[in-house]
PAVEXTOR-685475 format. One record per residue (C-alpha): x, y, z. Coordinates in pm, 1 decimal. Example, Ala and Ser with C-alpha at 12.3 -4.5 7.8 and 13.67 -1.06 7.14 Angstrom:
BEGIN
+----------+----------+----------+
:       c1 :       c2 :       c3 :
+----------+----------+----------+
:   1230.0 :   -450.0 :    780.0 :
:   1367.0 :   -106.0 :    714.0 :
+----------+----------+----------+
//
This chain:
BEGIN
+----------+----------+----------+
:       c1 :       c2 :       c3 :
+----------+----------+----------+
:      0.0 :      0.0 :      0.0 :
:    144.7 :    334.7 :   -106.2 :
:    198.7 :    630.5 :    121.7 :
:    -89.8 :    815.4 :    -37.9 :
:   -329.2 :    526.1 :     27.8 :
:   -224.8 :    512.1 :    394.2 :
:   -279.0 :    885.2 :    428.7 :
:   -631.4 :    871.9 :    280.7 :
:   -727.8 :    578.8 :    504.6 :
:   -604.9 :    773.5 :    812.3 :
:   -813.4 :   1075.4 :    716.7 :
:  -1121.5 :    853.6 :    665.3 :
:  -1096.4 :    691.4 :   1009.5 :
:  -1034.5 :   1028.9 :   1176.6 :
:  -1351.6 :   1166.4 :   1016.2 :
:  -1558.0 :    869.8 :   1136.5 :
:  -1425.3 :    901.8 :   1492.9 :
:  -1508.9 :   1278.1 :   1499.8 :
:  -1859.3 :   1211.7 :   1367.7 :
:  -1921.5 :    943.6 :   1631.2 :
:  -1804.9 :   1170.3 :   1912.0 :
:  -2030.6 :   1451.6 :   1784.6 :
:  -2337.4 :   1223.9 :   1777.1 :
:  -2268.0 :   1104.1 :   2131.6 :
:  -2235.9 :   1461.0 :   2260.4 :
:  -2563.9 :   1569.4 :   2099.2 :
:  -2748.3 :   1265.6 :   2237.8 :
:  -2613.4 :   1327.6 :   2588.6 :
:  -2721.1 :   1689.0 :   2579.8 :
:  -3073.2 :   1597.6 :   2474.9 :
:  -3097.8 :   1337.6 :   2750.6 :
:  -2964.6 :   1576.2 :   3012.4 :
:  -3235.1 :   1834.7 :   2926.5 :
:  -3514.8 :   1583.2 :   2903.7 :
:  -3652.4 :   1665.9 :   3257.5 :
:  -3749.1 :   2010.8 :   3131.7 :
:  -4013.7 :   1857.9 :   2906.2 :
:  -4175.5 :   1605.7 :   3136.9 :
:  -4524.8 :   1500.1 :   3022.6 :
:  -4692.6 :   1663.2 :   3332.1 :
:  -4472.8 :   1972.0 :   3361.8 :
:  -4601.7 :   2254.5 :   3589.1 :
:  -4728.3 :   2578.2 :   3441.2 :
:  -4600.7 :   2911.4 :   3581.2 :
:  -4753.5 :   2984.2 :   3925.5 :
:  -5046.5 :   3227.9 :   3904.4 :
:  -5177.2 :   3364.6 :   4234.0 :
:  -5555.7 :   3391.0 :   4218.0 :
:  -5750.2 :   3602.6 :   4472.3 :
:  -5873.1 :   3384.5 :   4756.7 :
:  -6249.0 :   3312.6 :   4754.4 :
:  -6447.9 :   3506.6 :   5013.4 :
:  -6449.6 :   3363.1 :   5366.2 :
:  -6168.2 :   3113.9 :   5283.9 :
:  -5802.5 :   3101.6 :   5382.1 :
:  -5550.6 :   3090.0 :   5099.4 :
:  -5345.7 :   2765.6 :   5122.7 :
:  -4994.4 :   2823.7 :   5254.2 :
:  -4846.2 :   2597.5 :   4981.4 :
:  -4912.4 :   2871.0 :   4725.3 :
:  -4686.2 :   3109.1 :   4913.6 :
:  -4419.1 :   2837.3 :   4928.1 :
:  -4446.0 :   2787.7 :   4550.9 :
:  -4399.2 :   3158.9 :   4494.6 :
:  -4090.2 :   3165.7 :   4711.7 :
:  -3923.0 :   2891.6 :   4503.0 :
:  -3959.9 :   3082.1 :   4175.6 :
:  -3676.2 :   3272.4 :   4012.9 :
:  -3651.6 :   3619.8 :   3872.3 :
:  -3556.6 :   3662.0 :   3503.7 :
:  -3189.8 :   3707.1 :   3600.0 :
:  -3191.5 :   3376.4 :   3787.5 :
:  -3209.8 :   3514.9 :   4143.0 :
:  -3452.4 :   3339.8 :   4379.5 :
:  -3747.7 :   3536.1 :   4516.6 :
:  -3706.1 :   3498.9 :   4889.7 :
:  -3967.1 :   3743.5 :   5024.4 :
:  -4333.2 :   3693.3 :   4928.1 :
:  -4465.6 :   4026.7 :   5067.9 :
:  -4249.2 :   4225.9 :   4824.7 :
:  -4434.3 :   4055.7 :   4540.8 :
:  -4768.0 :   4148.4 :   4698.7 :
:  -4667.2 :   4512.5 :   4736.5 :
:  -4565.8 :   4532.4 :   4372.1 :
:  -4887.4 :   4368.3 :   4253.9 :
:  -5125.5 :   4605.5 :   4079.5 :
:  -5443.4 :   4410.9 :   4168.1 :
:  -5364.7 :   4417.7 :   4539.8 :
:  -5283.2 :   4787.2 :   4528.9 :
:  -5619.0 :   4842.6 :   4365.7 :
:  -5785.5 :   4646.1 :   4645.9 :
:  -5610.6 :   4856.6 :   4909.2 :
:  -5763.5 :   5169.7 :   4758.7 :
:  -6119.8 :   5033.4 :   4742.3 :
:  -6315.5 :   5061.6 :   5067.2 :
:  -6587.2 :   4822.4 :   4948.2 :
:  -6321.8 :   4558.1 :   4880.1 :
:  -6187.3 :   4610.7 :   5229.6 :
:  -6539.9 :   4554.8 :   5362.2 :
:  -6578.0 :   4236.7 :   5153.4 :
:  -6257.6 :   4096.1 :   5294.7 :
:  -6394.5 :   4136.0 :   5646.9 :
:  -6727.7 :   3958.2 :   5591.7 :
:  -6766.0 :   3688.4 :   5857.1 :
:  -7136.2 :   3607.1 :   5898.8 :
:  -7232.0 :   3242.8 :   5837.2 :
:  -7443.5 :   3142.4 :   5538.7 :
:  -7803.3 :   3259.2 :   5545.4 :
:  -8068.0 :   3132.7 :   5305.1 :
:  -8413.0 :   3286.2 :   5298.9 :
:  -8685.1 :   3359.8 :   5044.3 :
:  -8694.4 :   3711.1 :   5191.0 :
:  -8326.3 :   3761.0 :   5107.3 :
:  -8385.9 :   3669.0 :   4743.8 :
:  -8675.1 :   3915.3 :   4728.9 :
:  -8458.0 :   4202.2 :   4856.1 :
:  -8170.9 :   4103.3 :   4626.4 :
:  -8407.3 :   4128.7 :   4332.0 :
:  -8544.6 :   4464.2 :   4445.1 :
:  -8200.3 :   4616.2 :   4495.2 :
:  -8070.2 :   4488.9 :   4163.4 :
:  -8371.5 :   4641.6 :   3989.1 :
:  -8313.2 :   4982.1 :   4152.7 :
:  -7954.8 :   5080.6 :   4066.8 :
:  -8026.0 :   5448.7 :   4133.8 :
:  -8118.8 :   5365.0 :   4491.9 :
:  -7787.8 :   5183.0 :   4544.5 :
:  -7594.0 :   5464.9 :   4382.1 :
:  -7753.0 :   5726.8 :   4609.3 :
:  -7716.0 :   5499.9 :   4911.9 :
:  -7339.3 :   5467.7 :   4874.9 :
:  -7299.4 :   5835.4 :   4789.9 :
:  -7461.9 :   5916.9 :   5125.7 :
:  -7245.5 :   5653.9 :   5294.2 :
:  -6917.4 :   5788.1 :   5155.5 :
:  -6847.5 :   6059.7 :   5418.9 :
:  -6907.5 :   5818.8 :   5708.7 :
:  -6815.9 :   5470.9 :   5584.8 :
:  -6437.8 :   5481.7 :   5633.0 :
:  -6475.2 :   5592.7 :   5996.1 :
:  -6733.5 :   5321.9 :   6063.3 :
:  -6514.3 :   5048.5 :   5910.1 :
:  -6212.1 :   5165.8 :   6110.4 :
:  -6404.7 :   5144.2 :   6437.3 :
:  -6546.3 :   4801.5 :   6348.6 :
:  -6203.7 :   4661.6 :   6265.0 :
:  -6052.6 :   4799.5 :   6586.6 :
:  -6297.6 :   4577.8 :   6776.5 :
:  -6251.1 :   4275.5 :   6550.5 :
:  -6618.4 :   4270.1 :   6449.7 :
:  -6760.1 :   4142.6 :   6116.7 :
:  -6761.9 :   4417.2 :   5854.9 :
:  -7120.7 :   4335.1 :   5757.4 :
:  -7201.6 :   4570.7 :   6045.7 :
:  -7073.3 :   4862.9 :   5835.0 :
:  -7377.9 :   4807.5 :   5610.7 :
:  -7625.3 :   4817.0 :   5899.6 :
:  -7689.2 :   5195.0 :   5877.0 :
:  -7811.6 :   5131.0 :   5521.1 :
:  -8096.6 :   4926.3 :   5668.1 :
:  -8151.5 :   5155.5 :   5966.8 :
:  -8132.6 :   5504.8 :   5818.1 :
:  -8002.8 :   5480.3 :   5458.8 :
:  -7692.9 :   5661.5 :   5598.1 :
:  -7896.2 :   5974.0 :   5684.0 :
:  -7771.2 :   6120.0 :   6016.0 :
:  -8091.9 :   6324.9 :   6057.1 :
:  -8326.5 :   6032.0 :   5997.7 :
:  -8613.0 :   5998.4 :   6248.4 :
:  -8848.7 :   5700.6 :   6257.3 :
:  -9214.2 :   5679.2 :   6361.4 :
:  -9100.0 :   5543.3 :   6698.1 :
:  -8876.8 :   5851.9 :   6742.2 :
:  -8556.3 :   5657.6 :   6678.6 :
:  -8290.3 :   5891.2 :   6542.1 :
:  -7955.4 :   5908.2 :   6367.2 :
:  -7746.5 :   5677.3 :   6149.2 :
:  -7794.3 :   5388.1 :   6389.7 :
:  -8155.2 :   5470.8 :   6488.6 :
:  -8138.1 :   5480.1 :   6867.0 :
:  -8465.0 :   5540.2 :   7049.2 :
:  -8424.6 :   5815.3 :   7314.5 :
:  -8408.0 :   5581.6 :   7615.8 :
:  -8156.2 :   5339.6 :   7464.5 :
:  -7948.2 :   5631.5 :   7340.1 :
:  -7929.7 :   5779.5 :   7688.8 :
:  -7841.1 :   5437.7 :   7826.4 :
:  -7533.6 :   5436.6 :   7603.3 :
:  -7427.9 :   5790.7 :   7687.1 :
:  -7589.1 :   5977.9 :   7396.6 :
:  -7696.9 :   6311.2 :   7548.1 :
:  -8014.4 :   6465.9 :   7406.4 :
:  -8111.1 :   6824.6 :   7486.2 :
:  -8218.6 :   7147.0 :   7318.2 :
:  -7870.5 :   7205.4 :   7177.9 :
:  -7743.0 :   6861.0 :   7095.3 :
:  -7858.0 :   6508.3 :   7008.8 :
:  -7582.1 :   6249.4 :   7038.4 :
:  -7786.2 :   5999.7 :   6834.3 :
:  -7718.8 :   6216.7 :   6528.4 :
:  -7348.5 :   6255.7 :   6602.7 :
:  -7164.4 :   6013.3 :   6372.6 :
:  -6873.5 :   5970.1 :   6615.2 :
:  -7071.6 :   5931.9 :   6937.9 :
:  -7349.7 :   5719.6 :   6785.1 :
:  -7115.3 :   5483.1 :   6599.8 :
:  -6925.7 :   5401.2 :   6915.7 :
:  -7249.3 :   5363.2 :   7112.4 :
:  -7394.5 :   5131.6 :   6844.5 :
:  -7085.8 :   4909.1 :   6845.9 :
:  -7094.1 :   4897.0 :   7226.5 :
:  -7458.5 :   4792.6 :   7210.3 :
:  -7399.1 :   4528.3 :   6941.7 :
:  -7109.0 :   4378.9 :   7136.1 :
:  -7323.9 :   4366.6 :   7447.3 :
:  -7609.5 :   4197.5 :   7261.2 :
:  -7376.1 :   3949.7 :   7091.7 :
:  -7244.3 :   3840.8 :   7430.5 :
:  -7598.6 :   3807.6 :   7566.7 :
:  -7704.7 :   3588.7 :   7271.2 :
:  -7404.4 :   3356.8 :   7278.4 :
:  -7226.4 :   3497.3 :   6974.0 :
:  -7521.0 :   3440.1 :   6737.2 :
:  -7503.3 :   3742.3 :   6507.6 :
:  -7847.3 :   3690.5 :   6354.1 :
:  -8013.3 :   3684.5 :   6696.9 :
:  -7794.7 :   3983.9 :   6788.8 :
:  -7926.3 :   4183.8 :   6493.3 :
:  -8284.6 :   4080.3 :   6566.8 :
:  -8241.0 :   4202.1 :   6925.1 :
:  -8094.6 :   4529.7 :   6796.9 :
:  -8408.8 :   4579.6 :   6591.6 :
:  -8678.6 :   4448.5 :   6824.6 :
:  -8512.0 :   4489.3 :   7163.2 :
:  -8335.3 :   4223.3 :   7370.8 :
:  -8642.9 :   4161.6 :   7587.0 :
:  -8858.0 :   4076.7 :   7285.3 :
:  -8601.8 :   3831.2 :   7153.5 :
:  -8547.8 :   3664.6 :   7489.6 :
:  -8922.3 :   3607.2 :   7524.3 :
:  -8936.4 :   3454.5 :   7174.8 :
:  -8645.2 :   3223.4 :   7260.0 :
:  -8809.5 :   3112.8 :   7587.4 :
:  -9136.5 :   3043.8 :   7405.6 :
:  -8956.2 :   2819.3 :   7154.6 :
:  -8771.2 :   2636.6 :   7431.4 :
:  -9100.1 :   2555.8 :   7601.7 :
:  -9224.9 :   2408.4 :   7274.2 :
:  -8894.0 :   2225.5 :   7220.4 :
:  -8829.5 :   2421.5 :   6902.8 :
:  -8506.3 :   2568.6 :   6772.8 :
:  -8396.5 :   2907.4 :   6901.2 :
:  -8210.6 :   3037.6 :   6597.9 :
:  -8335.0 :   3354.2 :   6430.7 :
:  -8531.0 :   3187.1 :   6150.1 :
:  -8719.4 :   2962.4 :   6392.0 :
:  -8838.6 :   3240.1 :   6622.4 :
:  -9183.4 :   3395.0 :   6606.9 :
:  -9115.8 :   3766.0 :   6555.9 :
:  -9301.3 :   4061.5 :   6412.9 :
:  -9281.5 :   4115.7 :   6037.2 :
:  -9031.7 :   4405.6 :   6057.0 :
:  -8783.3 :   4192.4 :   6250.5 :
:  -8840.8 :   3887.8 :   6027.1 :
:  -8737.5 :   4103.3 :   5728.6 :
:  -8456.3 :   4287.2 :   5909.7 :
:  -8172.6 :   4036.6 :   5873.3 :
:  -8266.7 :   3937.5 :   5513.2 :
:  -8242.8 :   4304.6 :   5410.9 :
:  -7888.1 :   4323.9 :   5545.8 :
:  -7783.4 :   3989.6 :   5396.6 :
:  -7926.3 :   4086.6 :   5055.6 :
:  -7718.3 :   4404.8 :   5055.5 :
:  -7412.2 :   4209.9 :   5172.4 :
:  -7453.8 :   3960.9 :   4887.3 :
:  -7476.1 :   4238.5 :   4629.3 :
:  -7169.1 :   4414.3 :   4770.2 :
:  -6984.7 :   4081.6 :   4778.9 :
:  -7056.5 :   3997.7 :   4414.9 :
:  -7214.2 :   4287.9 :   4223.2 :
:  -7147.5 :   4122.2 :   3883.9 :
:  -7373.9 :   3833.2 :   3976.5 :
:  -7663.0 :   4076.6 :   4018.3 :
:  -7566.8 :   4290.3 :   3718.2 :
:  -7504.0 :   4584.2 :   3952.0 :
:  -7233.0 :   4848.9 :   3926.1 :
:  -7119.9 :   4985.7 :   4262.9 :
:  -6914.8 :   5303.9 :   4302.8 :
:  -6551.9 :   5287.1 :   4405.2 :
:  -6516.1 :   5447.9 :   4747.6 :
:  -6167.2 :   5559.3 :   4839.2 :
:  -6013.0 :   5367.4 :   5127.7 :
:  -5899.0 :   5692.7 :   5289.0 :
:  -6039.1 :   5910.4 :   5570.4 :
:  -6305.2 :   6142.5 :   5430.3 :
:  -6320.7 :   6375.2 :   5730.0 :
:  -6110.6 :   6497.2 :   6020.1 :
:  -6213.8 :   6601.2 :   6369.3 :
:  -6099.8 :   6945.2 :   6487.1 :
:  -6116.2 :   7070.7 :   6843.5 :
:  -6305.7 :   7392.9 :   6915.6 :
:  -6211.7 :   7663.8 :   7167.1 :
:  -6568.9 :   7652.0 :   7298.5 :
:  -6914.8 :   7719.5 :   7164.5 :
:  -6912.7 :   7864.2 :   6811.1 :
:  -7157.9 :   8000.3 :   6556.9 :
:  -7178.1 :   7737.1 :   6282.7 :
:  -7279.4 :   7995.0 :   6020.4 :
:  -6977.9 :   8210.3 :   6101.0 :
:  -6743.8 :   7911.4 :   6095.3 :
:  -6894.0 :   7791.9 :   5766.4 :
:  -6824.2 :   8125.3 :   5601.0 :
:  -6468.9 :   8155.5 :   5737.6 :
:  -6376.2 :   7795.9 :   5650.7 :
:  -6541.0 :   7813.0 :   5306.9 :
:  -6743.9 :   7500.5 :   5382.7 :
:  -7102.9 :   7493.8 :   5262.7 :
:  -7332.9 :   7532.5 :   5561.8 :
:  -7545.2 :   7235.6 :   5449.9 :
:  -7233.5 :   7014.9 :   5435.3 :
:  -7113.7 :   7131.5 :   5777.5 :
:  -7454.0 :   7070.7 :   5934.5 :
:  -7482.1 :   6728.5 :   5766.6 :
:  -7146.6 :   6616.3 :   5903.9 :
:  -7228.5 :   6760.0 :   6247.5 :
:  -7596.1 :   6669.4 :   6263.9 :
:  -7569.0 :   6628.5 :   6640.6 :
:  -7577.6 :   7008.0 :   6677.4 :
:  -7943.6 :   7102.0 :   6646.8 :
:  -7914.3 :   7482.2 :   6645.6 :
:  -7725.1 :   7760.5 :   6472.4 :
:  -7439.0 :   7709.5 :   6714.9 :
:  -7254.4 :   7422.2 :   6873.8 :
:  -7360.7 :   7316.6 :   7220.9 :
:  -7225.5 :   7518.9 :   7516.8 :
:  -7181.0 :   7188.0 :   7701.3 :
:  -6991.8 :   7023.5 :   7415.0 :
:  -6874.3 :   6816.3 :   7252.2 :
:  -6635.1 :   7094.5 :   7153.3 :
:  -6534.8 :   6945.1 :   6820.8 :
:  -6635.2 :   6962.2 :   6457.1 :
:  -6624.8 :   6707.5 :   6177.8 :
:  -6487.5 :   6876.9 :   5864.5 :
:  -6404.6 :   6748.3 :   5513.4 :
:  -6035.0 :   6673.1 :   5468.8 :
:  -6043.6 :   6874.0 :   5146.9 :
:  -6109.7 :   7188.2 :   5356.2 :
:  -5852.6 :   7143.7 :   5635.2 :
:  -5640.4 :   7446.9 :   5543.9 :
:  -5943.1 :   7676.9 :   5541.0 :
:  -6065.4 :   7515.5 :   5863.1 :
:  -5739.4 :   7593.9 :   6042.6 :
:  -5765.2 :   7956.5 :   5932.3 :
:  -6125.1 :   7974.2 :   6052.7 :
:  -6029.5 :   7830.8 :   6393.1 :
:  -5746.5 :   8082.7 :   6425.0 :
:  -5985.5 :   8371.1 :   6358.2 :
:  -6242.6 :   8228.5 :   6602.5 :
:  -5982.2 :   8198.8 :   6877.3 :
:  -5879.3 :   8561.7 :   6831.8 :
:  -6239.5 :   8688.1 :   6837.6 :
:  -6434.3 :   8770.2 :   7156.0 :
:  -6585.2 :   8455.3 :   7305.1 :
:  -6962.5 :   8432.7 :   7273.9 :
:  -7198.1 :   8197.6 :   7452.7 :
:  -7536.8 :   8128.7 :   7298.6 :
:  -7835.0 :   8083.7 :   7524.4 :
:  -8190.3 :   7982.1 :   7452.9 :
:  -8487.1 :   8212.9 :   7509.2 :
:  -8838.0 :   8073.6 :   7484.4 :
:  -9064.1 :   8346.3 :   7342.2 :
:  -9354.2 :   8434.9 :   7573.5 :
:  -9668.8 :   8636.7 :   7510.1 :
:  -9583.7 :   9004.8 :   7502.6 :
:  -9219.6 :   8950.2 :   7404.8 :
:  -9070.7 :   9156.6 :   7125.4 :
:  -8724.0 :   9173.9 :   6979.0 :
:  -8667.3 :   9506.5 :   7153.3 :
:  -8775.0 :   9376.5 :   7495.8 :
:  -8563.6 :   9062.0 :   7456.0 :
:  -8265.9 :   9270.4 :   7343.2 :
:  -8303.0 :   9491.5 :   7653.8 :
:  -8340.0 :   9189.1 :   7874.8 :
:  -8009.2 :   9037.1 :   7761.4 :
:  -7828.1 :   9365.0 :   7689.2 :
:  -7769.1 :   9282.3 :   7322.3 :
:  -7863.9 :   9468.4 :   7006.6 :
:  -8170.2 :   9391.2 :   6798.3 :
:  -7946.5 :   9352.8 :   6492.0 :
:  -7742.0 :   9087.6 :   6676.4 :
:  -8060.3 :   8893.4 :   6754.1 :
:  -8171.3 :   8915.4 :   6392.0 :
:  -7831.5 :   8810.5 :   6261.4 :
:  -7789.5 :   8510.3 :   6492.2 :
:  -8144.5 :   8385.1 :   6433.5 :
:  -8147.2 :   8467.0 :   6062.5 :
:  -8453.1 :   8690.7 :   6092.0 :
:  -8535.5 :   8920.1 :   5802.2 :
:  -8799.0 :   9114.3 :   5998.3 :
:  -8904.4 :   9179.8 :   6355.9 :
:  -9184.8 :   8924.8 :   6376.2 :
:  -9142.9 :   8656.1 :   6641.4 :
:  -9390.0 :   8387.8 :   6745.7 :
:  -9490.5 :   8280.2 :   7092.7 :
:  -9358.4 :   7936.3 :   7185.2 :
:  -9061.3 :   7951.4 :   6949.4 :
:  -8701.3 :   7983.1 :   7067.5 :
:  -8439.1 :   8245.8 :   7001.0 :
:  -8063.8 :   8209.6 :   7031.0 :
:  -7918.9 :   8489.4 :   7240.0 :
:  -7551.2 :   8578.4 :   7184.8 :
:  -7408.9 :   8654.1 :   7528.2 :
:  -7050.3 :   8786.8 :   7558.8 :
:  -6852.5 :   8600.2 :   7824.8 :
:  -6814.9 :   8916.1 :   8035.5 :
:  -7186.3 :   8989.5 :   8021.5 :
:  -7365.5 :   9108.2 :   8338.5 :
:  -7639.9 :   8856.1 :   8263.5 :
:  -7598.6 :   8550.5 :   8483.7 :
:  -7869.9 :   8335.1 :   8332.6 :
:  -7777.8 :   7969.8 :   8300.7 :
:  -7861.2 :   7764.9 :   7994.3 :
:  -8058.6 :   7523.1 :   8210.2 :
:  -8268.7 :   7806.2 :   8355.9 :
:  -8332.5 :   7955.4 :   8014.8 :
:  -8445.3 :   7627.5 :   7866.0 :
:  -8709.6 :   7599.3 :   8136.6 :
:  -8854.6 :   7935.4 :   8034.4 :
:  -8753.9 :   8132.4 :   8346.5 :
:  -8462.2 :   8367.7 :   8393.9 :
:  -8271.7 :   8569.2 :   8651.6 :
:  -8218.6 :   8921.6 :   8530.7 :
:  -7900.6 :   9078.3 :   8660.2 :
:  -7891.1 :   9437.9 :   8768.9 :
:  -7701.1 :   9705.1 :   8571.0 :
:  -7452.2 :   9923.4 :   8755.2 :
:  -7686.6 :  10216.3 :   8842.0 :
:  -8068.5 :  10229.3 :   8863.8 :
:  -8226.9 :  10503.0 :   8659.5 :
:  -8556.8 :  10505.3 :   8851.8 :
:  -8681.8 :  10441.1 :   9204.8 :
:  -9050.3 :  10369.5 :   9242.4 :
:  -9232.7 :  10419.0 :   9574.8 :
:  -9530.6 :  10186.9 :   9606.1 :
:  -9869.6 :  10360.7 :   9640.7 :
: -10218.2 :  10222.6 :   9702.2 :
: -10339.1 :  10004.3 :   9415.0 :
:  -9991.3 :   9922.5 :   9280.9 :
:  -9918.3 :   9571.9 :   9164.2 :
:  -9607.6 :   9426.3 :   9008.3 :
:  -9794.1 :   9404.3 :   8678.0 :
:  -9908.7 :   9770.8 :   8683.4 :
:  -9559.4 :   9894.2 :   8777.2 :
:  -9399.7 :   9686.2 :   8501.8 :
:  -9651.8 :   9818.3 :   8248.7 :
:  -9590.0 :  10178.0 :   8359.9 :
:  -9213.6 :  10153.0 :   8301.9 :
:  -9244.3 :   9919.8 :   8001.1 :
:  -9046.5 :   9640.7 :   8159.9 :
:  -9127.0 :   9279.5 :   8245.3 :
:  -9256.9 :   9157.0 :   8580.3 :
:  -8973.8 :   8902.5 :   8582.9 :
:  -8725.7 :   9189.8 :   8555.1 :
:  -8879.6 :   9374.6 :   8852.3 :
:  -8866.4 :   9055.9 :   9056.0 :
:  -8502.3 :   8994.2 :   8970.2 :
:  -8386.1 :   9354.8 :   9018.7 :
:  -8543.5 :   9375.2 :   9363.8 :
:  -8469.6 :   9018.9 :   9483.1 :
:  -8835.6 :   8935.7 :   9550.0 :
:  -9065.6 :   8659.1 :   9430.7 :
:  -9340.3 :   8706.3 :   9174.9 :
:  -9594.8 :   8632.2 :   9451.3 :
:  -9455.5 :   8905.7 :   9675.3 :
:  -9722.3 :   9128.9 :   9836.5 :
:  -9627.8 :   9494.5 :   9799.0 :
:  -9649.1 :   9729.8 :  10098.8 :
:  -9716.0 :  10106.2 :  10096.2 :
:  -9405.1 :  10321.4 :  10045.7 :
:  -9195.0 :  10019.8 :   9953.3 :
:  -8902.6 :  10120.8 :   9729.6 :
:  -8851.8 :   9932.9 :   9405.1 :
:  -8552.9 :   9974.1 :   9173.2 :
:  -8642.4 :  10005.1 :   8806.2 :
:  -8418.2 :  10004.4 :   8498.0 :
:  -8638.9 :  10118.7 :   8212.0 :
:  -8510.8 :  10134.0 :   7858.4 :
+----------+----------+----------+
//
């Protein structure tokens, strides 16, 4: 065999060896990567929102933590992924979603619930207006409910009670967002007088309502449906219904009790609204997005203030201010407090300026005067040593006509000589203080009476009595000296 033949054979065998090695390498590579294409390979982990009233399995969080970022670094902290997630951020900004996440009532099936679900879904304007009215108050209510660890279904209860109207009054004289009757309101510290009604105060009434609901829930062994029925009908009524069922060996849950029609429908109304809030798409309902942020702030007052004056200085519409502070029943806040105002957060800068101007102005107390027969603006102005124009301004009077039995607010400077107390004024009587120097001295003659002397000097009998420290039944004696301060 020649040299050339040996050389060609060597090249041939070298080529075959190289080809064999190449095939082996390719086959090994394919085999090594085969586990990436297993028949039942996992898809990328997708975190779905947890169904309502369920706990998301912990394994899903473990799966997330074993994933890798595009650059190959492991994700070791699940919460960072949550914070960067757009859907969760959207949830955090939606107050209704926050309420949904706190629903905790057990299942409740009733033909009445279905009826109210149908009615609500067929009246979208009602729902729209309902949640518009709820918007100023709902964040505060949810905050207070969550502080106590209560089910957030309770935040919807004012919808059933008052449609979120703080001035609502029922036929049984229940009042406010949470519809307290006067006696129950007083029992939970809600003061009610001529100036102020705590049942209409969103802050005071919300805390009283939650106190009451907690108390009822304890009394009825944690059964929220019986708790709500007792809130509506009264605990005594519910306890009697439970005892009656026990005697008959019947169940004592809400749906087994014999109750009046209003209470039978009470819980289904709330559950129907809860179901619509929980899944509006199911009912073909569109609910507004309510910001998960405080709508109002509470500012402390230096004392009693004129709400009209504050409204003008803070550039807050008077109707809005009165709606947020419905507990104050008059033109001014109550002299006995609470010395605070609820104001929209959008107006805080103007509110601070208004408070600064109020603090620098002379302090005024407002007292109540019940108009009696024979009263006039001029006589009332003399009585309290204020101007007629001040009376007209405070009471928003365009003329001088006043009506017997009505009430007037009287602006009294703090350093006034008048010593009348608000309690005395509200009862219709008054003590009239004496100016520095009397302008007349009257000597009693035969036939004089307190009424004739008062008429002669154009003053009131009550003023004569007060100036001379006598009673209105005092019998005059001849030559008795009476001090008189005519106009």
